[in-house]
Structure formats: C-alpha cells, structure tokens
KEKE-3310 file (N, C-alpha, C; in steps of 0.2 Angstrom, whole numbers, plus 5000, padded with zeros to 4 digits):
npx = (4976:4966:4974:4969:4966:4978:4982:4973:4966:4965:4952:4945:4947:4939:4926:4926:4926:4931:4930:4931:4929:4914:4913:4912:4922:4924:4935:4938:4935:4935:4922:4911:4901:4890:4889:4874:4866:4853:4851:4843:4838:4832:4818:4819:4826:4842:4854:4870:4881:4875:4871:4883:4888:4879:4883:4896:4893:4885:4892:4905:4904:4905:4917:4925:4925:4931:4944:4949:4950:4961:4977:4991:5003:4998:4990:4997:4992:4990:4982:4975:4973:4965:4954:4950:4947:4937:4927:4926:4920:4907:4903:4907:4911:4927:4928:4918:4925:4936:4931:4925:4936:4944:4956:4970:4966:4955:4964:4973:4967:4966:4979:4981:4973:4981:4992:4987:4983:4996:5001:4992:4996:5010:5008:5001:5012:5021:5015:5015:5029:5032:5025:5030:5043:5041:5036:5048:5057:5050:5052:5065:5080:5090:5104:5117:5126:5128:5121:5108:5098:5101:5099:5086:5080:5083:5077:5070:5068:5058:5050:5045:5038:5028:5022:5016:5007:4998:4994:4986:4977:4971:4964:4960:4968:4975:4966:4954:4941:4944:4948:4947:4947:4963:4970:4981:4993:5003:5000:4988:4992:4998:4987:4980:4988:4986:4972:4971:4975:4964:4959:4961:4973:4970:4957:4940:4929:4913:4905:4897:4902:4915:4911:4905:4916:4923:4915:4914:4926:4926:4914:4911:4912:4912:4921:4933:4934:4935:4947:4956:4956:4960:4973:4979:4978:4967:4960:4947:4932:4925:4912:4910:4907:4915:4929:4947:4962:4977:4993:5004:5006:4999:5005:5018:5023:5022:5032:5043:5043:5046:5059:5065:5064:5071:5084:5085:5085:5097:5106:5103:5110:5114:5112:5119:5115:5109:5093:5078:5063:5051:5039:5027:5019:5024:5038:5045:5058:5063:5079:5088:5099:5102:5107:5102:5094:5084:5074:5065:5052:5046:5047:5037:5026:5026:5023:5010:5004:5004:5015:5028:5044:5046:5037:5031:5032:5024:5012:5009:5009:4998:4988:4987:4989:4997:5000:5005:5018:5035:5048:5065:5081:5095:5109:5120:5130:5147:5157:5174:5184:5193:5202:5200:5183:5173:5157:5146:5152:5155:5143:5137:5145:5141:5128:5129:5134:5123:5114:5120:5119:5105:5099:5087:5078:5067:5056:5059:5061:5060:5069:5078:5084:5095:5102:5108:5121:5137:5142)
npy = (5092:5093:5099:5094:5081:5074:5076:5069:5057:5039:5035:5047:5048:5038:5042:5054:5067:5080:5084:5099:5107:5115:5115:5105:5098:5095:5083:5081:5093:5104:5109:5116:5112:5117:5111:5109:5117:5116:5109:5112:5101:5095:5096:5091:5091:5092:5087:5093:5083:5073:5080:5083:5070:5067:5077:5072:5060:5064:5074:5069:5055:5046:5041:5030:5029:5041:5041:5030:5036:5044:5048:5036:5041:5045:5035:5023:5013:5002:5004:4992:4986:4996:4995:4982:4983:4991:4984:4973:4978:4978:4966:4955:4938:4929:4923:4930:4943:4940:4938:4951:4960:4954:4948:4936:4922:4915:4912:4921:4933:4929:4930:4944:4948:4944:4951:4964:4962:4960:4974:4980:4975:4979:4993:4995:4991:5001:5013:5010:5010:5023:5030:5025:5029:5043:5043:5038:5049:5059:5054:5053:5055:5070:5072:5076:5084:5092:5089:5078:5087:5099:5095:5092:5104:5111:5103:5093:5098:5091:5084:5095:5101:5091:5091:5104:5103:5093:5101:5111:5102:5097:5107:5109:5100:5083:5075:5080:5085:5082:5095:5095:5083:5077:5080:5075:5062:5061:5070:5064:5051:5055:5059:5047:5040:5046:5044:5030:5027:5027:5014:4998:4986:4969:4969:4966:4975:4980:4986:4997:5000:5005:5016:5024:5027:5035:5045:5057:5062:5066:5071:5064:5049:5037:5038:5040:5027:5019:5023:5020:5006:5004:5009:5000:5000:4995:4979:4969:4959:4951:4953:4965:4964:4963:4972:4975:4981:4981:4975:4977:4986:4980:4985:4987:4974:4969:4977:4973:4960:4962:4967:4955:4947:4954:4953:4939:4938:4944:4934:4924:4916:4924:4920:4922:4920:4912:4911:4904:4908:4897:4893:4882:4877:4879:4879:4890:4902:4913:4920:4925:4935:4936:4944:4939:4925:4922:4931:4927:4925:4937:4941:4933:4939:4951:4948:4943:4955:4961:4969:4966:4968:4962:4962:4953:4941:4944:4946:4933:4926:4933:4929:4914:4910:4908:4894:4889:4891:4889:4892:4891:4887:4889:4889:4892:4905:4903:4908:4914:4909:4917:4933:4945:4949:4951:4952:4957:4956:4943:4937:4942:4935:4922:4922:4924:4912:4903:4909:4906:4892:4889:4898:4907:4915:4924:4913:4904:4909:4922:4932:4947:4950:4958:4953:4942:4931:4934:4926)
npz = (4959:4975:4989:5001:4999:4999:5012:5019:5031:5031:5034:5032:5018:5014:5018:5010:5014:5025:5043:5050:5064:5063:5050:5035:5023:5006:5000:4986:4979:4988:4991:5003:5017:5032:5048:5057:5049:5036:5020:5004:4991:4977:4981:4994:5011:5018:5031:5035:5033:5026:5015:5010:5007:4996:4987:4984:4978:4967:4960:4959:4957:4967:4980:4977:4963:4960:4966:4958:4946:4947:4941:4938:4945:4956:4963:4960:4953:4939:4923:4920:4933:4939:4931:4934:4948:4947:4941:4949:4960:4956:4958:4950:4944:4943:4931:4924:4925:4917:4904:4902:4903:4893:4894:4895:4905:4918:4928:4926:4930:4944:4947:4945:4956:4966:4965:4968:4981:4987:4985:4994:5006:5006:5006:5019:5027:5023:5028:5041:5044:5041:5051:5062:5061:5062:5075:5082:5080:5087:5100:5102:5111:5116:5106:5111:5125:5140:5157:5163:5168:5162:5149:5149:5152:5140:5131:5118:5101:5093:5102:5110:5100:5098:5111:5110:5100:5105:5116:5109:5103:5114:5123:5136:5143:5143:5148:5145:5133:5115:5103:5089:5076:5070:5054:5049:5049:5059:5070:5073:5077:5090:5097:5097:5105:5117:5119:5119:5132:5139:5140:5148:5149:5145:5148:5142:5132:5127:5112:5116:5128:5124:5116:5126:5133:5124:5120:5128:5125:5111:5100:5088:5091:5085:5075:5081:5087:5076:5071:5082:5080:5067:5067:5075:5089:5096:5096:5089:5088:5073:5072:5080:5093:5104:5111:5114:5121:5113:5118:5111:5096:5080:5069:5073:5075:5062:5056:5062:5058:5045:5045:5050:5039:5029:5035:5034:5020:5016:5020:5010:4997:4982:4965:4949:4931:4916:4909:4901:4894:4889:4876:4877:4867:4854:4856:4855:4861:4874:4877:4891:4902:4920:4935:4946:4949:4957:4955:4945:4947:4948:4935:4930:4936:4930:4917:4919:4922:4911:4907:4902:4894:4882:4868:4859:4866:4877:4870:4866:4878:4885:4876:4876:4889:4905:4908:4897:4896:4901:4914:4913:4920:4912:4914:4927:4933:4936:4949:4953:4967:4972:4967:4954:4946:4933:4933:4924:4912:4910:4911:4899:4890:4893:4889:4876:4872:4874:4866:4853:4854:4855:4846:4846:4837:4826:4819:4828:4841:4853:4854:4849:4832:4832:4842:4837:4835:4827:4812)
capx = (4971:4966:4979:4965:4966:4984:4983:4967:4967:4961:4945:4942:4947:4933:4920:4926:4926:4935:4927:4935:4924:4907:4914:4913:4925:4924:4942:4939:4935:4935:4916:4910:4894:4891:4885:4868:4862:4850:4852:4838:4840:4826:4812:4820:4831:4847:4859:4877:4885:4871:4871:4890:4888:4875:4887:4901:4890:4883:4898:4912:4903:4907:4925:4929:4926:4935:4950:4951:4951:4967:4982:4996:5007:4994:4988:5002:4989:4990:4975:4972:4971:4960:4948:4949:4944:4930:4922:4925:4915:4901:4902:4908:4916:4933:4926:4915:4930:4941:4927:4923:4942:4947:4963:4972:4961:4953:4970:4977:4963:4968:4986:4980:4971:4986:4996:4984:4984:5003:5001:4989:5001:5015:5005:5001:5019:5024:5012:5017:5036:5032:5022:5035:5049:5039:5036:5054:5059:5047:5054:5072:5083:5095:5110:5122:5126:5126:5118:5101:5094:5102:5096:5079:5078:5084:5071:5070:5063:5052:5046:5042:5032:5023:5018:5012:5002:4994:4990:4981:4971:4967:4965:4958:4972:4974:4960:4948:4939:4948:4945:4946:4950:4968:4969:4988:4994:5008:4996:4983:4996:4999:4980:4978:4992:4983:4966:4972:4976:4957:4957:4965:4976:4968:4950:4936:4924:4908:4905:4894:4907:4920:4907:4904:4923:4925:4910:4916:4933:4925:4907:4911:4916:4913:4927:4939:4934:4937:4954:4960:4956:4963:4980:4982:4978:4962:4958:4940:4929:4923:4905:4911:4904:4921:4935:4952:4968:4983:4999:5009:5002:5000:5010:5025:5025:5023:5038:5049:5044:5049:5066:5068:5064:5077:5090:5086:5086:5104:5109:5102:5115:5112:5116:5117:5115:5105:5087:5074:5055:5049:5032:5027:5015:5028:5045:5049:5061:5067:5085:5090:5103:5100:5111:5098:5090:5078:5069:5061:5045:5045:5046:5031:5021:5026:5019:5003:5001:5004:5020:5034:5047:5046:5030:5029:5031:5019:5006:5007:5007:4991:4983:4987:4990:5004:5001:5008:5025:5039:5054:5070:5087:5100:5116:5122:5137:5152:5162:5180:5184:5198:5204:5195:5178:5168:5151:5142:5155:5155:5136:5136:5148:5137:5122:5131:5135:5117:5111:5123:5117:5098:5096:5080:5077:5062:5051:5062:5061:5058:5075:5079:5089:5100:5106:5110:5128:5140:5144)
capy = (5089:5096:5097:5091:5074:5071:5076:5066:5050:5034:5036:5053:5046:5033:5046:5059:5074:5081:5088:5104:5111:5114:5114:5099:5100:5089:5081:5081:5099:5109:5112:5116:5113:5118:5107:5113:5120:5111:5111:5109:5097:5091:5096:5088:5095:5087:5090:5095:5078:5069:5084:5082:5063:5067:5080:5068:5055:5067:5078:5065:5048:5042:5041:5024:5030:5047:5039:5026:5040:5048:5044:5031:5044:5046:5029:5017:5007:5002:5004:4985:4985:5000:4992:4976:4985:4994:4978:4969:4982:4977:4959:4950:4933:4929:4921:4936:4948:4938:4940:4958:4963:4951:4946:4929:4917:4916:4912:4928:4937:4928:4933:4951:4949:4942:4957:4969:4960:4962:4981:4982:4973:4984:5000:4995:4991:5007:5017:5009:5012:5031:5032:5023:5034:5050:5042:5038:5055:5063:5051:5053:5060:5075:5069:5077:5090:5093:5085:5077:5093:5104:5093:5092:5111:5113:5100:5091:5102:5087:5083:5101:5102:5087:5094:5110:5100:5090:5106:5114:5098:5096:5114:5108:5095:5077:5072:5084:5084:5084:5100:5093:5077:5079:5078:5072:5055:5062:5072:5059:5046:5058:5059:5040:5037:5048:5041:5023:5026:5026:5007:4994:4980:4963:4970:4966:4980:4979:4992:5002:5003:5009:5022:5028:5030:5039:5051:5063:5065:5069:5070:5058:5044:5031:5040:5038:5020:5016:5025:5015:4999:5005:5011:4995:5001:4991:4974:4968:4953:4953:4956:4971:4962:4963:4975:4974:4984:4977:4976:4979:4987:4975:4987:4986:4967:4969:4980:4968:4954:4964:4967:4948:4944:4958:4950:4933:4939:4945:4927:4920:4916:4926:4917:4925:4915:4912:4907:4905:4907:4893:4892:4874:4876:4880:4878:4897:4903:4920:4918:4931:4934:4940:4944:4936:4920:4921:4936:4925:4925:4944:4941:4930:4943:4957:4945:4942:4961:4964:4974:4963:4972:4959:4963:4947:4936:4947:4945:4926:4925:4935:4925:4907:4909:4906:4887:4887:4893:4886:4896:4886:4890:4886:4889:4897:4908:4901:4914:4911:4910:4923:4937:4950:4945:4956:4948:4959:4954:4935:4935:4943:4929:4916:4923:4923:4905:4900:4911:4902:4885:4888:4902:4909:4921:4923:4908:4899:4912:4929:4937:4951:4949:4962:4949:4936:4931:4934:4920)
capz = (4964:4981:4995:5006:4997:5001:5019:5023:5034:5027:5036:5028:5011:5013:5018:5005:5017:5032:5048:5054:5068:5061:5043:5031:5017:5001:4998:4979:4976:4993:4993:5010:5021:5039:5053:5060:5043:5032:5013:5000:4985:4973:4985:5001:5015:5021:5036:5032:5031:5021:5009:5007:5004:4990:4983:4982:4973:4961:4957:4958:4956:4973:4981:4973:4956:4960:4967:4953:4940:4948:4937:4941:4949:4963:4966:4959:4950:4932:4920:4921:4940:4940:4928:4938:4954:4946:4939:4955:4964:4954:4960:4945:4946:4940:4924:4921:4924:4911:4898:4902:4901:4887:4895:4898:4908:4924:4932:4925:4935:4950:4948:4946:4962:4971:4964:4972:4989:4988:4985:5000:5011:5006:5008:5026:5030:5022:5032:5048:5044:5041:5057:5067:5060:5065:5082:5084:5080:5092:5106:5102:5116:5113:5104:5116:5128:5147:5162:5162:5170:5157:5143:5150:5151:5133:5127:5111:5098:5091:5108:5111:5095:5100:5117:5108:5096:5110:5119:5104:5102:5120:5126:5143:5146:5139:5151:5143:5126:5109:5100:5082:5073:5066:5047:5047:5053:5065:5076:5075:5081:5096:5100:5099:5110:5123:5120:5121:5139:5142:5140:5152:5146:5148:5149:5137:5131:5122:5108:5119:5133:5120:5114:5132:5135:5119:5118:5131:5121:5105:5098:5083:5095:5081:5071:5086:5088:5070:5071:5086:5077:5060:5069:5079:5097:5099:5092:5090:5085:5067:5073:5084:5100:5109:5109:5119:5120:5111:5122:5106:5090:5075:5064:5075:5074:5055:5054:5065:5054:5039:5047:5050:5032:5026:5037:5031:5013:5016:5020:5005:4991:4976:4959:4942:4926:4910:4909:4895:4895:4883:4874:4877:4861:4848:4858:4855:4868:4875:4881:4894:4908:4926:4941:4952:4946:4961:4953:4940:4949:4947:4928:4929:4938:4925:4911:4921:4923:4904:4907:4900:4889:4875:4866:4856:4871:4881:4866:4866:4885:4886:4872:4878:4896:4909:4909:4891:4896:4907:4915:4914:4921:4907:4917:4933:4932:4941:4952:4956:4974:4973:4961:4951:4942:4930:4932:4919:4905:4910:4910:4892:4886:4894:4885:4869:4871:4873:4859:4848:4854:4854:4840:4847:4833:4821:4821:4834:4847:4854:4854:4843:4827:4834:4847:4833:4835:4820:4809)
cpx = (4972:4971:4975:4966:4972:4985:4978:4970:4963:4954:4941:4942:4941:4927:4920:4926:4929:4930:4932:4930:4917:4907:4915:4916:4926:4932:4943:4939:4935:4928:4914:4902:4896:4886:4880:4864:4859:4851:4847:4841:4834:4820:4813:4826:4836:4852:4865:4880:4881:4871:4878:4891:4884:4879:4893:4899:4888:4888:4904:4911:4905:4915:4928:4930:4931:4942:4953:4953:4957:4972:4987:5000:5004:4993:4993:4999:4989:4983:4971:4969:4965:4953:4945:4945:4937:4925:4921:4920:4908:4899:4903:4913:4922:4932:4923:4920:4934:4937:4926:4930:4946:4954:4964:4966:4959:4959:4974:4973:4965:4975:4986:4978:4976:4991:4993:4984:4991:5004:4998:4993:5007:5014:5004:5007:5022:5022:5014:5024:5036:5030:5027:5041:5047:5039:5043:5058:5057:5050:5061:5075:5088:5101:5116:5121:5123:5123:5111:5097:5095:5099:5089:5076:5078:5078:5073:5065:5057:5047:5042:5036:5027:5019:5014:5006:4996:4990:4985:4975:4967:4968:4964:4963:4970:4968:4953:4946:4944:4944:4943:4950:4956:4968:4976:4989:4998:5004:4991:4986:4997:4993:4978:4982:4989:4976:4966:4973:4969:4955:4963:4967:4972:4960:4946:4930:4919:4908:4902:4898:4912:4917:4907:4911:4925:4921:4912:4923:4931:4918:4907:4915:4917:4919:4933:4939:4937:4945:4958:4961:4961:4971:4983:4982:4973:4961:4950:4938:4926:4916:4905:4908:4909:4927:4940:4958:4974:4989:5004:5005:5004:5005:5017:5027:5026:5030:5044:5049:5047:5057:5069:5069:5070:5083:5091:5088:5094:5108:5108:5107:5111:5116:5114:5117:5110:5099:5083:5067:5053:5042:5031:5023:5019:5036:5049:5052:5063:5073:5087:5095:5100:5105:5108:5093:5083:5072:5065:5054:5042:5043:5039:5025:5020:5022:5012:5000:5001:5010:5027:5037:5046:5039:5027:5028:5025:5012:5004:5005:5000:4986:4982:4987:4996:5005:5004:5015:5029:5046:5059:5077:5092:5107:5117:5129:5141:5157:5168:5180:5188:5199:5198:5190:5173:5162:5147:5145:5154:5148:5134:5139:5144:5131:5123:5131:5128:5113:5113:5120:5110:5095:5089:5078:5071:5057:5053:5062:5059:5063:5075:5084:5095:5105:5109:5118:5131:5142:5152)
cpy = (5093:5094:5093:5083:5071:5071:5072:5059:5045:5034:5042:5052:5042:5037:5051:5066:5074:5085:5093:5109:5110:5113:5107:5101:5094:5089:5082:5088:5105:5112:5111:5116:5115:5115:5112:5117:5115:5114:5108:5106:5093:5091:5093:5092:5090:5091:5090:5089:5074:5073:5083:5075:5063:5071:5076:5063:5058:5070:5074:5058:5044:5042:5035:5026:5036:5045:5034:5030:5044:5044:5040:5035:5045:5040:5023:5012:5008:5002:4997:4984:4990:4997:4986:4978:4988:4989:4974:4972:4980:4969:4954:4945:4933:4927:4927:4942:4947:4940:4947:4962:4960:4950:4939:4924:4919:4916:4918:4933:4936:4930:4941:4953:4949:4949:4963:4968:4962:4970:4983:4981:4978:4991:5000:4995:4998:5013:5016:5011:5020:5033:5031:5028:5041:5049:5042:5044:5059:5060:5052:5058:5064:5071:5070:5083:5090:5088:5083:5083:5098:5102:5093:5099:5113:5110:5098:5094:5098:5086:5089:5103:5098:5089:5100:5108:5097:5096:5110:5109:5096:5102:5113:5103:5088:5073:5075:5082:5086:5089:5099:5087:5079:5076:5074:5066:5057:5065:5067:5053:5049:5058:5052:5037:5039:5044:5033:5022:5025:5018:5003:4988:4974:4963:4969:4971:4978:4986:4998:5005:5007:5016:5027:5031:5035:5046:5057:5066:5068:5067:5064:5053:5038:5032:5038:5031:5016:5017:5021:5008:4999:5006:5006:4996:4997:4985:4973:4962:4955:4956:4962:4970:4963:4967:4974:4978:4980:4979:4979:4980:4982:4978:4987:4979:4966:4971:4976:4962:4956:4964:4960:4946:4948:4955:4943:4933:4940:4939:4923:4921:4919:4923:4920:4919:4917:4908:4908:4904:4903:4892:4885:4872:4875:4879:4885:4899:4911:4918:4925:4930:4938:4939:4940:4931:4919:4926:4933:4925:4932:4945:4938:4935:4949:4954:4945:4949:4965:4969:4972:4967:4969:4958:4957:4942:4938:4945:4938:4924:4927:4931:4918:4906:4907:4898:4884:4888:4890:4891:4890:4890:4886:4884:4894:4899:4906:4907:4911:4913:4916:4927:4941:4946:4951:4952:4950:4956:4946:4933:4936:4937:4923:4916:4922:4916:4902:4903:4908:4895:4885:4892:4904:4915:4919:4918:4903:4902:4919:4934:4941:4949:4953:4958:4943:4936:4931:4928:4919)
cpz = (4971:4986:5000:5005:5000:5008:5023:5026:5029:5028:5032:5021:5009:5013:5012:5007:5023:5036:5051:5058:5065:5053:5041:5024:5012:4999:4990:4976:4981:4994:5000:5012:5028:5043:5056:5055:5039:5024:5008:4994:4983:4978:4992:5004:5018:5026:5032:5029:5026:5015:5006:5004:4997:4985:4980:4977:4967:4957:4955:4957:4961:4974:4978:4966:4955:4961:4961:4947:4941:4943:4941:4946:4956:4966:4965:4955:4942:4929:4921:4928:4941:4937:4932:4944:4953:4944:4945:4960:4962:4955:4955:4947:4942:4932:4920:4920:4918:4905:4897:4900:4895:4888:4897:4899:4915:4929:4932:4930:4942:4952:4949:4953:4967:4971:4968:4979:4991:4989:4992:5006:5012:5008:5016:5030:5029:5027:5039:5049:5045:5048:5063:5067:5063:5073:5085:5085:5085:5099:5107:5107:5113:5111:5108:5120:5135:5151:5160:5163:5164:5150:5143:5149:5144:5130:5120:5107:5095:5096:5110:5106:5096:5106:5115:5104:5100:5114:5115:5103:5108:5125:5134:5147:5143:5143:5149:5136:5121:5105:5093:5081:5069:5059:5045:5052:5059:5071:5078:5079:5089:5100:5102:5104:5117:5124:5122:5128:5143:5143:5144:5148:5149:5149:5142:5137:5126:5118:5112:5125:5130:5118:5120:5134:5130:5118:5122:5128:5115:5102:5093:5086:5090:5076:5075:5087:5082:5070:5076:5084:5071:5062:5074:5086:5100:5094:5093:5086:5078:5068:5077:5091:5105:5107:5115:5117:5118:5115:5117:5099:5084:5070:5066:5074:5066:5053:5056:5061:5047:5040:5047:5043:5028:5028:5034:5023:5012:5016:5014:4999:4985:4970:4953:4937:4920:4911:4902:4897:4888:4882:4873:4870:4855:4849:4856:4861:4868:4880:4884:4900:4914:4931:4947:4949:4951:4960:4947:4941:4948:4939:4926:4930:4933:4919:4913:4921:4916:4903:4905:4894:4882:4873:4863:4861:4875:4877:4867:4873:4887:4882:4874:4885:4899:4909:4902:4891:4902:4907:4916:4915:4916:4910:4922:4932:4938:4943:4954:4963:4976:4966:4958:4947:4940:4928:4926:4912:4905:4909:4902:4888:4887:4890:4878:4867:4870:4867:4853:4848:4852:4848:4841:4844:4828:4823:4826:4840:4847:4855:4848:4838:4829:4839:4843:4833:4828:4818:4810)
residu = (MET:SER:SER:LEU:LEU:PHE:GLU:ALA:THR:ILE:GLU:GLU:LEU:LYS:LEU:GLY:PHE:ARG:ARG:GLU:GLY:ARG:ARG:ARG:LEU:CYS:LEU:CYS:CYS:GLY:PHE:GLU:THR:GLU:ALA:GLY:LEU:VAL:TYR:PRO:ALA:GLU:GLY:ARG:PHE:TYR:GLU:ALA:GLU:ARG:TYR:MET:GLU:ALA:HIS:ILE:GLU:GLU:GLU:HIS:GLY:GLY:MET:LEU:ARG:PHE:LEU:LEU:ALA:LEU:ASP:ARG:SER:ALA:THR:GLY:LEU:THR:GLY:THR:HIS:LYS:ARG:LEU:LEU:GLU:LEU:SER:ALA:GLN:GLY:LEU:SER:ASP:ASP:GLN:LEU:GLN:LYS:GLU:MET:GLY:ILE:GLY:SER:SER:SER:THR:ILE:ARG:ASN:HIS:ARG:PHE:ALA:LEU:ARG:GLU:LYS:GLU:ARG:GLN:ALA:ARG:LEU:PHE:LEU:ALA:VAL:MET:GLU:LEU:MET:ALA:ALA:GLN:GLY:ALA:LYS:ALA:ALA:PRO:ALA:SER:GLY:GLY:SER:GLY:VAL:ALA:ALA:GLY:ALA:ALA:GLY:ASN:PRO:LYS:GLU:LYS:HIS:GLY:ARG:GLU:GLU:LEU:ALA:SER:LEU:PHE:PRO:LEU:GLY:THR:ASP:GLY:PRO:LEU:SER:ARG:TYR:PRO:SER:ARG:SER:LYS:PRO:LEU:LYS:LEU:VAL:LEU:ASP:VAL:ILE:ALA:GLU:HIS:PHE:ALA:TYR:GLY:GLU:ILE:TYR:THR:GLU:GLN:GLN:VAL:ASN:ASP:LEU:LEU:GLU:PRO:VAL:TYR:ALA:ASP:TYR:ALA:LEU:LEU:ARG:ARG:SER:LEU:VAL:ASP:TYR:GLY:TYR:LEU:GLU:ARG:LYS:LYS:ASP:GLY:SER:GLU:TYR:TRP:ARG:LEU:ALA:ARG:ARG:LYS:GLU:ASP:ASP:ALA:VAL:ASP:ARG:ARG:LYS:GLU:LEU:GLN:GLU:LEU:ALA:LYS:GLU:ILE:LYS:VAL:GLU:ALA:GLY:ILE:TYR:CYS:ILE:ARG:ASN:LEU:LYS:ASN:ASP:LYS:ARG:LEU:VAL:GLU:SER:THR:PRO:ASN:LEU:LYS:LYS:LEU:ASN:GLY:LEU:LYS:LEU:SER:LEU:ASP:MET:GLY:SER:HIS:MET:ASN:ARG:GLN:LEU:GLN:LYS:ASP:TRP:THR:ALA:ILE:GLY:GLU:ASP:SER:PHE:ALA:PHE:GLU:VAL:LEU:GLU:LYS:LEU:LYS:ARG:PRO:GLU:THR:GLY:PRO:PHE:ASP:GLU:LYS:ARG:GLU:LEU:LYS:LYS:LEU:LYS:GLU:LYS:TRP:LEU:GLN:GLU:LEU:MET:PRO:PHE:GLY:ASP:ARG:GLY:TYR:ASN:SER:ASP:LYS:GLU:ARG:PRO:GLU:GLU)
# end
C-alpha cells in the first residue's frame, strides 16, 4: 500500500488525495494532477481536483470501497463488519441487512452496529492519546542541568524541532500565510495551535466570519475550518450557523474521562469462577472457567461477531439468536485471606467438579470429550 495512505489525515483519507503545493496526489496509487491545468476525459475537461475525484471513483471504486477492501491488519475490521458497512452505505434497514447477510437476527445486526460504534469511540480516544503524547513530549522541559538561562540556551530538542517545523510551515512568521497543509498529525497539531489563536474565547462566529479569518492563512480555508472542528479547537452547531472556540479540547476531556474509568476499574473487585452458557431450547451447556467473571459480556460480543472458539456453540448461537441463550455463574472461586494461593490450579479443580456434576458432553453440552472426567 502507498505510504501516502498511512501518513494521511482523516480529512485527506475522506477526499482520497493530498494537496502538496500545486500537486494533487492520489492516496491509493500515487497518481498526480496539477492545479491550474485541465484534463480531458470522455469529451469533457476537468480541473485538477475534479479530475482526481473522477480518477479515484473510476480506478478505485471510491474511497469507501477502497478502504473496506484493505485487509484486517490495516483497518482492524472483520469480514462481517466490512460487509455490514458496505451494505449500510446502501441504506438498507436492519431487517434487510440480516436477510442479505444471512446471520442471526435483526438484534444481531444491532449488536454488530454497537461493536462498530465502540471501535469508533476507541479510535477517537487512541488518536487523542497519541496526539497528547506527542504534544506532551514537545512541551516537556529539559530533564536536568544548569540554571534556567543555561537550560533555555541549550533548548529542548523536541521544542527546537517544533519551532523549525513551524518556521518551514509559516515562512513569513506565524502571523503570515501557511505554506502547505501538513500531512502528518504532529505538525498539523502545531499549525492548529497557532491558527486557533485567531479566535477569541467566548465569541460566536458565523461560518462566513470563520472563513474570512482563515482565508488569509491558507487558500483552502474550508479544510482548515474542518480541521479545527475535527481536532476539537472549535465547536459548531449542526447546521454550521455558529462557531466558537473551546476553552478545552474535547479530546482532552475524553482522555481524562478514560483515566478516571481506569482508576475506577482498579478499585472494582475481580472475581474468578465457573460459568456456563446454556441453550434454553435444548438445555445444552458449555462449562468454562475465567479469572474475571466481569468479562462475560465480552464473550457475548464475540458470539455476536461470530468469533467464539467453540464452533458448535457459535453455530447454534448464529442459527437461533442470542435470546435463546443464558449466561449463568455456577460458582465463584473463594480466595483465602492469607497464605499462598494457586488460582489457576484451583480454577481447574473447580471446573472439573462442575464438569462431573453437569456432564456437558455430546447431546448434553458443548464441551469437548477430551475434558470428560475420568471414571
């Protein structure tokens, strides 16, 4: 795949091409057009960007189709999720999607949608974390050495690099025009930090006022406007009638909220134990152990996504739907207050006890015969 693709911003990925001065570069294959020239196609003439859009549509099927065609290592999407997104883009309802894909029920489709929304939320947080990490590194003070004057004279290498990047992007100074739109997130963040200073806190701007402030900075002021919103510097009404500067970026709030949840999770007691997934139609069971009973919801999600390791259980779940199954905690593992404790061994013994009691093998369950206790 083109390195252009991996270095592109979200906005560039949606467009399918990058602007570099007068050049327009296709992210999919590197094809180039040049602003100011016209290009013939089927008896008509197109300016550079319109011709590039036609190229992406004709040669790559559009950016949505191109991105969905990438393998899982690039997108993190399963084949089921790719198909769901492709069909959803056609405007199909949940019932139509279920029939078209031939899986589970309409509730299964809703669960897949939920999983995708979770992926989107996690991706936004991850991007925020990476940008904050880069910003923290750029602003970090020297770890040691000398007086403030000496340290300032030596300078932080990351800060120095940031100043050099800004100097190349704003050759006439940060009050002047932007020479090019950065393709990487770190220099783009530096640029947006500077451009955001054009907007006063507590003031409401119309879209035209925003455009008027941004047009002297860069010819494609609409791209800057969208970037300021996408990266959390500006907020706007849904209809775009009003814009205002945020005192604190939304991504920062999201990261702080994530830290709060992580700290809360540390305080939640983790309990190990034995559980079963029971088929309410025929009473077949799968008996398993887990070091964390709170992760049973994750098992349900893996079944909804068709990726559970027990293929017979997965087959029945897909065929008759989640409403036909129940998750039951059979017994929680008791931990001694003091002394050594081998959790793994004790869980194994507890599981063997329940396998002996329920015998979930063959017609009675989903456990493998290899797990059957010896007589």
